[in-house]
mmCIF entry with sequence, helices, sheets and N, C-alpha, C, O atoms, coordinates in Angstrom:
data_MODEL
# 
_entry.id   MODEL 
# 
_entity.id                         1 
_entity.type                       polymer 
_entity.pdbx_number_of_molecules   1 
# 
_entity_poly.entity_id                      1 
_entity_poly.type                           'polypeptide(L)' 
_entity_poly.nstd_linkage                   no 
_entity_poly.nstd_monomer                   no 
_entity_poly.pdbx_seq_one_letter_code       EVPDGRKESPGGPWQFVGLMPLFDPPRHDSAETIRRALNLGVNVKMIT 
_entity_poly.pdbx_seq_one_letter_code_can   EVPDGRKESPGGPWQFVGLMPLFDPPRHDSAETIRRALNLGVNVKMIT 
_entity_poly.pdbx_strand_id                 A 
# 
loop_
_entity_poly_seq.entity_id 
_entity_poly_seq.num 
_entity_poly_seq.mon_id 
_entity_poly_seq.hetero 
1 1  GLU n 
1 2  VAL n 
1 3  PRO n 
1 4  ASP n 
1 5  GLY n 
1 6  ARG n 
1 7  LYS n 
1 8  GLU n 
1 9  SER n 
1 10 PRO n 
1 11 GLY n 
1 12 GLY n 
1 13 PRO n 
1 14 TRP n 
1 15 GLN n 
1 16 PHE n 
1 17 VAL n 
1 18 GLY n 
1 19 LEU n 
1 20 MET n 
1 21 PRO n 
1 22 LEU n 
1 23 PHE n 
1 24 ASP n 
1 25 PRO n 
1 26 PRO n 
1 27 ARG n 
1 28 HIS n 
1 29 ASP n 
1 30 SER n 
1 31 ALA n 
1 32 GLU n 
1 33 THR n 
1 34 ILE n 
1 35 ARG n 
1 36 ARG n 
1 37 ALA n 
1 38 LEU n 
1 39 ASN n 
1 40 LEU n 
1 41 GLY n 
1 42 VAL n 
1 43 ASN n 
1 44 VAL n 
1 45 LYS n 
1 46 MET n 
1 47 ILE n 
1 48 THR n 
# 
_struct_asym.id          A 
_struct_asym.entity_id   1 
# 
_struct_conf.conf_type_id            HELX_P 
_struct_conf.id                      HELX_P1 
_struct_conf.pdbx_PDB_helix_id       AA1 
_struct_conf.beg_label_comp_id       SER 
_struct_conf.beg_label_asym_id       A 
_struct_conf.beg_label_seq_id        30 
_struct_conf.pdbx_beg_PDB_ins_code   ? 
_struct_conf.end_label_comp_id       ASN 
_struct_conf.end_label_asym_id       A 
_struct_conf.end_label_seq_id        39 
_struct_conf.pdbx_end_PDB_ins_code   ? 
_struct_conf.beg_auth_comp_id        SER 
_struct_conf.beg_auth_asym_id        A 
_struct_conf.beg_auth_seq_id         30 
_struct_conf.end_auth_comp_id        ASN 
_struct_conf.end_auth_asym_id        A 
_struct_conf.end_auth_seq_id         39 
_struct_conf.pdbx_PDB_helix_class    1 
_struct_conf.details                 ? 
_struct_conf.pdbx_PDB_helix_length   10 
# 
_struct_conf_type.id          HELX_P 
_struct_conf_type.criteria    ? 
_struct_conf_type.reference   ? 
# 
loop_
_atom_site.group_PDB 
_atom_site.id 
_atom_site.type_symbol 
_atom_site.label_atom_id 
_atom_site.label_alt_id 
_atom_site.label_comp_id 
_atom_site.label_asym_id 
_atom_site.label_entity_id 
_atom_site.label_seq_id 
_atom_site.pdbx_PDB_ins_code 
_atom_site.Cartn_x 
_atom_site.Cartn_y 
_atom_site.Cartn_z 
_atom_site.occupancy 
_atom_site.B_iso_or_equiv 
_atom_site.pdbx_formal_charge 
_atom_site.auth_seq_id 
_atom_site.auth_comp_id 
_atom_site.auth_asym_id 
_atom_site.auth_atom_id 
_atom_site.pdbx_PDB_model_num 
ATOM 1   N N  . GLU A 1 1  ? -50.939 151.000 179.943 1.00 0.00 ? 1  GLU A N  1 
ATOM 2   C CA . GLU A 1 1  ? -50.773 151.411 181.395 1.00 0.00 ? 1  GLU A CA 1 
ATOM 3   C C  . GLU A 1 1  ? -52.256 151.332 181.845 1.00 0.00 ? 1  GLU A C  1 
ATOM 4   O O  . GLU A 1 1  ? -53.174 151.785 181.162 1.00 0.00 ? 1  GLU A O  1 
ATOM 5   N N  . VAL A 1 2  ? -52.424 150.710 183.068 1.00 0.00 ? 2  VAL A N  1 
ATOM 6   C CA . VAL A 1 2  ? -53.729 150.662 183.687 1.00 0.00 ? 2  VAL A CA 1 
ATOM 7   C C  . VAL A 1 2  ? -53.706 151.543 184.952 1.00 0.00 ? 2  VAL A C  1 
ATOM 8   O O  . VAL A 1 2  ? -52.787 151.355 185.749 1.00 0.00 ? 2  VAL A O  1 
ATOM 9   N N  . PRO A 1 3  ? -54.636 152.490 185.209 1.00 0.00 ? 3  PRO A N  1 
ATOM 10  C CA . PRO A 1 3  ? -54.612 153.305 186.354 1.00 0.00 ? 3  PRO A CA 1 
ATOM 11  C C  . PRO A 1 3  ? -54.890 152.453 187.634 1.00 0.00 ? 3  PRO A C  1 
ATOM 12  O O  . PRO A 1 3  ? -55.626 151.469 187.565 1.00 0.00 ? 3  PRO A O  1 
ATOM 13  N N  . ASP A 1 4  ? -54.314 152.827 188.770 1.00 0.00 ? 4  ASP A N  1 
ATOM 14  C CA . ASP A 1 4  ? -54.655 152.109 189.999 1.00 0.00 ? 4  ASP A CA 1 
ATOM 15  C C  . ASP A 1 4  ? -56.096 151.950 190.304 1.00 0.00 ? 4  ASP A C  1 
ATOM 16  O O  . ASP A 1 4  ? -56.861 152.897 190.117 1.00 0.00 ? 4  ASP A O  1 
ATOM 17  N N  . GLY A 1 5  ? -56.524 150.790 190.772 1.00 0.00 ? 5  GLY A N  1 
ATOM 18  C CA . GLY A 1 5  ? -57.825 150.509 191.117 1.00 0.00 ? 5  GLY A CA 1 
ATOM 19  C C  . GLY A 1 5  ? -58.673 150.056 189.854 1.00 0.00 ? 5  GLY A C  1 
ATOM 20  O O  . GLY A 1 5  ? -59.857 149.744 189.988 1.00 0.00 ? 5  GLY A O  1 
ATOM 21  N N  . ARG A 1 6  ? -58.090 150.031 188.730 1.00 0.00 ? 6  ARG A N  1 
ATOM 22  C CA . ARG A 1 6  ? -58.881 149.606 187.511 1.00 0.00 ? 6  ARG A CA 1 
ATOM 23  C C  . ARG A 1 6  ? -58.436 148.228 187.158 1.00 0.00 ? 6  ARG A C  1 
ATOM 24  O O  . ARG A 1 6  ? -57.295 147.884 187.466 1.00 0.00 ? 6  ARG A O  1 
ATOM 25  N N  . LYS A 1 7  ? -59.241 147.408 186.537 1.00 0.00 ? 7  LYS A N  1 
ATOM 26  C CA . LYS A 1 7  ? -58.995 146.139 185.992 1.00 0.00 ? 7  LYS A CA 1 
ATOM 27  C C  . LYS A 1 7  ? -58.950 145.972 184.563 1.00 0.00 ? 7  LYS A C  1 
ATOM 28  O O  . LYS A 1 7  ? -58.610 144.917 184.029 1.00 0.00 ? 7  LYS A O  1 
ATOM 29  N N  . GLU A 1 8  ? -59.317 147.084 183.899 1.00 0.00 ? 8  GLU A N  1 
ATOM 30  C CA . GLU A 1 8  ? -59.349 147.134 182.428 1.00 0.00 ? 8  GLU A CA 1 
ATOM 31  C C  . GLU A 1 8  ? -58.464 148.279 181.952 1.00 0.00 ? 8  GLU A C  1 
ATOM 32  O O  . GLU A 1 8  ? -58.339 149.301 182.627 1.00 0.00 ? 8  GLU A O  1 
ATOM 33  N N  . SER A 1 9  ? -57.835 148.096 180.750 1.00 0.00 ? 9  SER A N  1 
ATOM 34  C CA . SER A 1 9  ? -57.126 149.002 180.083 1.00 0.00 ? 9  SER A CA 1 
ATOM 35  C C  . SER A 1 9  ? -58.122 149.929 179.213 1.00 0.00 ? 9  SER A C  1 
ATOM 36  O O  . SER A 1 9  ? -59.281 149.577 178.992 1.00 0.00 ? 9  SER A O  1 
ATOM 37  N N  . PRO A 1 10 ? -57.597 151.103 178.753 1.00 0.00 ? 10 PRO A N  1 
ATOM 38  C CA . PRO A 1 10 ? -58.518 151.886 177.912 1.00 0.00 ? 10 PRO A CA 1 
ATOM 39  C C  . PRO A 1 10 ? -58.899 151.142 176.652 1.00 0.00 ? 10 PRO A C  1 
ATOM 40  O O  . PRO A 1 10 ? -60.005 151.398 176.176 1.00 0.00 ? 10 PRO A O  1 
ATOM 41  N N  . GLY A 1 11 ? -58.143 150.271 176.061 1.00 0.00 ? 11 GLY A N  1 
ATOM 42  C CA . GLY A 1 11 ? -58.401 149.545 174.876 1.00 0.00 ? 11 GLY A CA 1 
ATOM 43  C C  . GLY A 1 11 ? -59.283 148.466 175.075 1.00 0.00 ? 11 GLY A C  1 
ATOM 44  O O  . GLY A 1 11 ? -59.646 147.820 174.092 1.00 0.00 ? 11 GLY A O  1 
ATOM 45  N N  . GLY A 1 12 ? -59.711 148.153 176.294 1.00 0.00 ? 12 GLY A N  1 
ATOM 46  C CA . GLY A 1 12 ? -60.642 147.008 176.493 1.00 0.00 ? 12 GLY A CA 1 
ATOM 47  C C  . GLY A 1 12 ? -59.972 145.929 177.343 1.00 0.00 ? 12 GLY A C  1 
ATOM 48  O O  . GLY A 1 12 ? -58.756 145.930 177.533 1.00 0.00 ? 12 GLY A O  1 
ATOM 49  N N  . PRO A 1 13 ? -60.812 144.992 177.857 1.00 0.00 ? 13 PRO A N  1 
ATOM 50  C CA . PRO A 1 13 ? -60.261 143.998 178.883 1.00 0.00 ? 13 PRO A CA 1 
ATOM 51  C C  . PRO A 1 13 ? -59.310 143.026 178.057 1.00 0.00 ? 13 PRO A C  1 
ATOM 52  O O  . PRO A 1 13 ? -59.494 142.811 176.859 1.00 0.00 ? 13 PRO A O  1 
ATOM 53  N N  . TRP A 1 14 ? -58.292 142.465 178.783 1.00 0.00 ? 14 TRP A N  1 
ATOM 54  C CA . TRP A 1 14 ? -57.419 141.444 178.358 1.00 0.00 ? 14 TRP A CA 1 
ATOM 55  C C  . TRP A 1 14 ? -58.037 140.092 178.836 1.00 0.00 ? 14 TRP A C  1 
ATOM 56  O O  . TRP A 1 14 ? -58.732 139.977 179.845 1.00 0.00 ? 14 TRP A O  1 
ATOM 57  N N  . GLN A 1 15 ? -57.730 139.186 178.067 1.00 0.00 ? 15 GLN A N  1 
ATOM 58  C CA . GLN A 1 15 ? -58.153 137.837 178.432 1.00 0.00 ? 15 GLN A CA 1 
ATOM 59  C C  . GLN A 1 15 ? -56.982 136.830 178.439 1.00 0.00 ? 15 GLN A C  1 
ATOM 60  O O  . GLN A 1 15 ? -56.532 136.395 177.378 1.00 0.00 ? 15 GLN A O  1 
ATOM 61  N N  . PHE A 1 16 ? -56.485 136.457 179.659 1.00 0.00 ? 16 PHE A N  1 
ATOM 62  C CA . PHE A 1 16 ? -55.304 135.429 179.689 1.00 0.00 ? 16 PHE A CA 1 
ATOM 63  C C  . PHE A 1 16 ? -55.898 134.060 179.552 1.00 0.00 ? 16 PHE A C  1 
ATOM 64  O O  . PHE A 1 16 ? -56.716 133.661 180.381 1.00 0.00 ? 16 PHE A O  1 
ATOM 65  N N  . VAL A 1 17 ? -55.535 133.362 178.585 1.00 0.00 ? 17 VAL A N  1 
ATOM 66  C CA . VAL A 1 17 ? -56.085 132.048 178.254 1.00 0.00 ? 17 VAL A CA 1 
ATOM 67  C C  . VAL A 1 17 ? -55.178 130.992 178.883 1.00 0.00 ? 17 VAL A C  1 
ATOM 68  O O  . VAL A 1 17 ? -55.638 130.101 179.597 1.00 0.00 ? 17 VAL A O  1 
ATOM 69  N N  . GLY A 1 18 ? -53.787 131.120 178.583 1.00 0.00 ? 18 GLY A N  1 
ATOM 70  C CA . GLY A 1 18 ? -52.901 130.137 179.067 1.00 0.00 ? 18 GLY A CA 1 
ATOM 71  C C  . GLY A 1 18 ? -51.527 130.368 178.629 1.00 0.00 ? 18 GLY A C  1 
ATOM 72  O O  . GLY A 1 18 ? -51.292 131.276 177.831 1.00 0.00 ? 18 GLY A O  1 
ATOM 73  N N  . LEU A 1 19 ? -50.502 129.537 179.138 1.00 0.00 ? 19 LEU A N  1 
ATOM 74  C CA . LEU A 1 19 ? -49.140 129.744 178.794 1.00 0.00 ? 19 LEU A CA 1 
ATOM 75  C C  . LEU A 1 19 ? -48.639 128.177 178.805 1.00 0.00 ? 19 LEU A C  1 
ATOM 76  O O  . LEU A 1 19 ? -48.931 127.379 179.696 1.00 0.00 ? 19 LEU A O  1 
ATOM 77  N N  . MET A 1 20 ? -47.881 127.898 177.726 1.00 0.00 ? 20 MET A N  1 
ATOM 78  C CA . MET A 1 20 ? -47.263 126.558 177.599 1.00 0.00 ? 20 MET A CA 1 
ATOM 79  C C  . MET A 1 20 ? -45.857 126.738 177.314 1.00 0.00 ? 20 MET A C  1 
ATOM 80  O O  . MET A 1 20 ? -45.478 127.005 176.174 1.00 0.00 ? 20 MET A O  1 
ATOM 81  N N  . PRO A 1 21 ? -44.987 126.594 178.384 1.00 0.00 ? 21 PRO A N  1 
ATOM 82  C CA . PRO A 1 21 ? -43.571 126.801 178.243 1.00 0.00 ? 21 PRO A CA 1 
ATOM 83  C C  . PRO A 1 21 ? -42.959 125.534 177.472 1.00 0.00 ? 21 PRO A C  1 
ATOM 84  O O  . PRO A 1 21 ? -43.316 124.387 177.741 1.00 0.00 ? 21 PRO A O  1 
ATOM 85  N N  . LEU A 1 22 ? -42.084 125.816 176.570 1.00 0.00 ? 22 LEU A N  1 
ATOM 86  C CA . LEU A 1 22 ? -41.238 124.854 175.858 1.00 0.00 ? 22 LEU A CA 1 
ATOM 87  C C  . LEU A 1 22 ? -39.827 125.284 176.041 1.00 0.00 ? 22 LEU A C  1 
ATOM 88  O O  . LEU A 1 22 ? -39.489 126.448 175.826 1.00 0.00 ? 22 LEU A O  1 
ATOM 89  N N  . PHE A 1 23 ? -39.019 124.385 176.426 1.00 0.00 ? 23 PHE A N  1 
ATOM 90  C CA . PHE A 1 23 ? -37.528 124.535 176.639 1.00 0.00 ? 23 PHE A CA 1 
ATOM 91  C C  . PHE A 1 23 ? -36.743 123.861 175.530 1.00 0.00 ? 23 PHE A C  1 
ATOM 92  O O  . PHE A 1 23 ? -37.161 122.862 174.945 1.00 0.00 ? 23 PHE A O  1 
ATOM 93  N N  . ASP A 1 24 ? -35.603 124.445 175.270 1.00 0.00 ? 24 ASP A N  1 
ATOM 94  C CA . ASP A 1 24 ? -34.781 123.858 174.149 1.00 0.00 ? 24 ASP A CA 1 
ATOM 95  C C  . ASP A 1 24 ? -34.162 122.451 174.772 1.00 0.00 ? 24 ASP A C  1 
ATOM 96  O O  . ASP A 1 24 ? -33.745 122.439 175.930 1.00 0.00 ? 24 ASP A O  1 
ATOM 97  N N  . PRO A 1 25 ? -34.132 121.455 174.071 1.00 0.00 ? 25 PRO A N  1 
ATOM 98  C CA . PRO A 1 25 ? -34.789 121.222 172.890 1.00 0.00 ? 25 PRO A CA 1 
ATOM 99  C C  . PRO A 1 25 ? -36.223 121.024 173.009 1.00 0.00 ? 25 PRO A C  1 
ATOM 100 O O  . PRO A 1 25 ? -36.600 120.530 174.072 1.00 0.00 ? 25 PRO A O  1 
ATOM 101 N N  . PRO A 1 26 ? -37.156 121.325 172.079 1.00 0.00 ? 26 PRO A N  1 
ATOM 102 C CA . PRO A 1 26 ? -38.538 120.932 172.111 1.00 0.00 ? 26 PRO A CA 1 
ATOM 103 C C  . PRO A 1 26 ? -38.798 119.497 172.371 1.00 0.00 ? 26 PRO A C  1 
ATOM 104 O O  . PRO A 1 26 ? -38.055 118.659 171.860 1.00 0.00 ? 26 PRO A O  1 
ATOM 105 N N  . ARG A 1 27 ? -39.796 119.141 173.125 1.00 0.00 ? 27 ARG A N  1 
ATOM 106 C CA . ARG A 1 27 ? -40.224 117.811 173.331 1.00 0.00 ? 27 ARG A CA 1 
ATOM 107 C C  . ARG A 1 27 ? -40.464 117.155 171.960 1.00 0.00 ? 27 ARG A C  1 
ATOM 108 O O  . ARG A 1 27 ? -40.703 117.820 170.952 1.00 0.00 ? 27 ARG A O  1 
ATOM 109 N N  . HIS A 1 28 ? -40.387 115.808 171.980 1.00 0.00 ? 28 HIS A N  1 
ATOM 110 C CA . HIS A 1 28 ? -40.490 114.951 170.752 1.00 0.00 ? 28 HIS A CA 1 
ATOM 111 C C  . HIS A 1 28 ? -41.997 115.156 170.259 1.00 0.00 ? 28 HIS A C  1 
ATOM 112 O O  . HIS A 1 28 ? -42.298 114.955 169.082 1.00 0.00 ? 28 HIS A O  1 
ATOM 113 N N  . ASP A 1 29 ? -42.903 115.555 171.187 1.00 0.00 ? 29 ASP A N  1 
ATOM 114 C CA . ASP A 1 29 ? -44.340 115.525 170.713 1.00 0.00 ? 29 ASP A CA 1 
ATOM 115 C C  . ASP A 1 29 ? -44.891 117.015 170.594 1.00 0.00 ? 29 ASP A C  1 
ATOM 116 O O  . ASP A 1 29 ? -46.095 117.258 170.507 1.00 0.00 ? 29 ASP A O  1 
ATOM 117 N N  . SER A 1 30 ? -43.920 117.966 170.597 1.00 0.00 ? 30 SER A N  1 
ATOM 118 C CA . SER A 1 30 ? -44.384 119.411 170.548 1.00 0.00 ? 30 SER A CA 1 
ATOM 119 C C  . SER A 1 30 ? -45.130 119.674 169.236 1.00 0.00 ? 30 SER A C  1 
ATOM 120 O O  . SER A 1 30 ? -46.184 120.308 169.269 1.00 0.00 ? 30 SER A O  1 
ATOM 121 N N  . ALA A 1 31 ? -44.628 119.213 168.076 1.00 0.00 ? 31 ALA A N  1 
ATOM 122 C CA . ALA A 1 31 ? -45.291 119.387 166.829 1.00 0.00 ? 31 ALA A CA 1 
ATOM 123 C C  . ALA A 1 31 ? -46.697 118.822 166.839 1.00 0.00 ? 31 ALA A C  1 
ATOM 124 O O  . ALA A 1 31 ? -47.628 119.473 166.365 1.00 0.00 ? 31 ALA A O  1 
ATOM 125 N N  . GLU A 1 32 ? -46.857 117.681 167.345 1.00 0.00 ? 32 GLU A N  1 
ATOM 126 C CA . GLU A 1 32 ? -48.229 117.001 167.396 1.00 0.00 ? 32 GLU A CA 1 
ATOM 127 C C  . GLU A 1 32 ? -49.036 117.779 168.259 1.00 0.00 ? 32 GLU A C  1 
ATOM 128 O O  . GLU A 1 32 ? -50.181 118.057 167.900 1.00 0.00 ? 32 GLU A O  1 
ATOM 129 N N  . THR A 1 33 ? -48.550 118.213 169.467 1.00 0.00 ? 33 THR A N  1 
ATOM 130 C CA . THR A 1 33 ? -49.478 118.984 170.396 1.00 0.00 ? 33 THR A CA 1 
ATOM 131 C C  . THR A 1 33 ? -49.903 120.230 169.840 1.00 0.00 ? 33 THR A C  1 
ATOM 132 O O  . THR A 1 33 ? -51.073 120.585 169.980 1.00 0.00 ? 33 THR A O  1 
ATOM 133 N N  . ILE A 1 34 ? -49.018 120.973 169.183 1.00 0.00 ? 34 ILE A N  1 
ATOM 134 C CA . ILE A 1 34 ? -49.498 122.211 168.522 1.00 0.00 ? 34 ILE A CA 1 
ATOM 135 C C  . ILE A 1 34 ? -50.356 121.890 167.345 1.00 0.00 ? 34 ILE A C  1 
ATOM 136 O O  . ILE A 1 34 ? -51.275 122.675 167.109 1.00 0.00 ? 34 ILE A O  1 
ATOM 137 N N  . ARG A 1 35 ? -50.197 120.878 166.588 1.00 0.00 ? 35 ARG A N  1 
ATOM 138 C CA . ARG A 1 35 ? -51.106 120.504 165.508 1.00 0.00 ? 35 ARG A CA 1 
ATOM 139 C C  . ARG A 1 35 ? -52.554 120.212 166.083 1.00 0.00 ? 35 ARG A C  1 
ATOM 140 O O  . ARG A 1 35 ? -53.560 120.665 165.537 1.00 0.00 ? 35 ARG A O  1 
ATOM 141 N N  . ARG A 1 36 ? -52.587 119.492 167.121 1.00 0.00 ? 36 ARG A N  1 
ATOM 142 C CA . ARG A 1 36 ? -53.944 119.242 167.716 1.00 0.00 ? 36 ARG A CA 1 
ATOM 143 C C  . ARG A 1 36 ? -54.542 120.373 168.292 1.00 0.00 ? 36 ARG A C  1 
ATOM 144 O O  . ARG A 1 36 ? -55.767 120.488 168.266 1.00 0.00 ? 36 ARG A O  1 
ATOM 145 N N  . ALA A 1 37 ? -53.733 121.327 168.874 1.00 0.00 ? 37 ALA A N  1 
ATOM 146 C CA . ALA A 1 37 ? -54.337 122.526 169.364 1.00 0.00 ? 37 ALA A CA 1 
ATOM 147 C C  . ALA A 1 37 ? -54.938 123.362 168.250 1.00 0.00 ? 37 ALA A C  1 
ATOM 148 O O  . ALA A 1 37 ? -56.067 123.847 168.320 1.00 0.00 ? 37 ALA A O  1 
ATOM 149 N N  . LEU A 1 38 ? -54.124 123.500 167.224 1.00 0.00 ? 38 LEU A N  1 
ATOM 150 C CA . LEU A 1 38 ? -54.701 124.223 165.981 1.00 0.00 ? 38 LEU A CA 1 
ATOM 151 C C  . LEU A 1 38 ? -55.961 123.648 165.421 1.00 0.00 ? 38 LEU A C  1 
ATOM 152 O O  . LEU A 1 38 ? -56.885 124.330 164.977 1.00 0.00 ? 38 LEU A O  1 
ATOM 153 N N  . ASN A 1 39 ? -55.931 122.276 165.476 1.00 0.00 ? 39 ASN A N  1 
ATOM 154 C CA . ASN A 1 39 ? -57.232 121.609 164.935 1.00 0.00 ? 39 ASN A CA 1 
ATOM 155 C C  . ASN A 1 39 ? -58.468 121.926 165.812 1.00 0.00 ? 39 ASN A C  1 
ATOM 156 O O  . ASN A 1 39 ? -59.615 121.946 165.366 1.00 0.00 ? 39 ASN A O  1 
ATOM 157 N N  . LEU A 1 40 ? -58.162 122.150 166.988 1.00 0.00 ? 40 LEU A N  1 
ATOM 158 C CA . LEU A 1 40 ? -59.222 122.454 168.013 1.00 0.00 ? 40 LEU A CA 1 
ATOM 159 C C  . LEU A 1 40 ? -59.620 123.886 168.028 1.00 0.00 ? 40 LEU A C  1 
ATOM 160 O O  . LEU A 1 40 ? -60.453 124.277 168.845 1.00 0.00 ? 40 LEU A O  1 
ATOM 161 N N  . GLY A 1 41 ? -59.034 124.738 167.115 1.00 0.00 ? 41 GLY A N  1 
ATOM 162 C CA . GLY A 1 41 ? -59.315 126.092 167.146 1.00 0.00 ? 41 GLY A CA 1 
ATOM 163 C C  . GLY A 1 41 ? -58.527 127.106 168.021 1.00 0.00 ? 41 GLY A C  1 
ATOM 164 O O  . GLY A 1 41 ? -58.837 128.291 168.138 1.00 0.00 ? 41 GLY A O  1 
ATOM 165 N N  . VAL A 1 42 ? -57.522 126.526 168.592 1.00 0.00 ? 42 VAL A N  1 
ATOM 166 C CA . VAL A 1 42 ? -56.760 127.355 169.493 1.00 0.00 ? 42 VAL A CA 1 
ATOM 167 C C  . VAL A 1 42 ? -55.725 128.278 168.766 1.00 0.00 ? 42 VAL A C  1 
ATOM 168 O O  . VAL A 1 42 ? -55.003 127.798 167.892 1.00 0.00 ? 42 VAL A O  1 
ATOM 169 N N  . ASN A 1 43 ? -55.652 129.471 169.083 1.00 0.00 ? 43 ASN A N  1 
ATOM 170 C CA . ASN A 1 43 ? -54.879 130.366 168.459 1.00 0.00 ? 43 ASN A CA 1 
ATOM 171 C C  . ASN A 1 43 ? -53.354 130.343 169.001 1.00 0.00 ? 43 ASN A C  1 
ATOM 172 O O  . ASN A 1 43 ? -53.050 131.080 169.939 1.00 0.00 ? 43 ASN A O  1 
ATOM 173 N N  . VAL A 1 44 ? -52.510 129.590 168.470 1.00 0.00 ? 44 VAL A N  1 
ATOM 174 C CA . VAL A 1 44 ? -51.190 129.349 169.179 1.00 0.00 ? 44 VAL A CA 1 
ATOM 175 C C  . VAL A 1 44 ? -50.276 130.540 168.788 1.00 0.00 ? 44 VAL A C  1 
ATOM 176 O O  . VAL A 1 44 ? -50.237 131.031 167.660 1.00 0.00 ? 44 VAL A O  1 
ATOM 177 N N  . LYS A 1 45 ? -49.595 130.919 169.786 1.00 0.00 ? 45 LYS A N  1 
ATOM 178 C CA . LYS A 1 45 ? -48.466 131.938 169.480 1.00 0.00 ? 45 LYS A CA 1 
ATOM 179 C C  . LYS A 1 45 ? -47.225 131.330 170.119 1.00 0.00 ? 45 LYS A C  1 
ATOM 180 O O  . LYS A 1 45 ? -47.225 130.861 171.257 1.00 0.00 ? 45 LYS A O  1 
ATOM 181 N N  . MET A 1 46 ? -46.171 131.368 169.316 1.00 0.00 ? 46 MET A N  1 
ATOM 182 C CA . MET A 1 46 ? -44.883 130.812 169.846 1.00 0.00 ? 46 MET A CA 1 
ATOM 183 C C  . MET A 1 46 ? -43.920 131.964 170.018 1.00 0.00 ? 46 MET A C  1 
ATOM 184 O O  . MET A 1 46 ? -43.700 132.729 169.079 1.00 0.00 ? 46 MET A O  1 
ATOM 185 N N  . ILE A 1 47 ? -43.339 132.104 171.203 1.00 0.00 ? 47 ILE A N  1 
ATOM 186 C CA . ILE A 1 47 ? -42.414 133.210 171.593 1.00 0.00 ? 47 ILE A CA 1 
ATOM 187 C C  . ILE A 1 47 ? -40.996 132.617 171.729 1.00 0.00 ? 47 ILE A C  1 
ATOM 188 O O  . ILE A 1 47 ? -40.773 131.814 172.635 1.00 0.00 ? 47 ILE A O  1 
ATOM 189 N N  . THR A 1 48 ? -40.048 132.976 170.880 1.00 0.00 ? 48 THR A N  1 
ATOM 190 C CA . THR A 1 48 ? -38.708 132.459 170.818 1.00 0.00 ? 48 THR A CA 1 
ATOM 191 C C  . THR A 1 48 ? -37.713 133.530 171.244 1.00 0.00 ? 48 THR A C  1 
ATOM 192 O O  . THR A 1 48 ? -36.507 133.282 171.259 1.00 0.00 ? 48 THR A O  1 
# 
């Protein structure tokens, strides 16, 4: 919970980096895209 008028939570600031939606079925190039992102050092999280 963040108090009104504050931009940071008590645990420290959040940093939104991006969101990449995938819909069922995944695109044919999803595995390659994720592999390339991982190779570039991106911390990929998949929400199902």
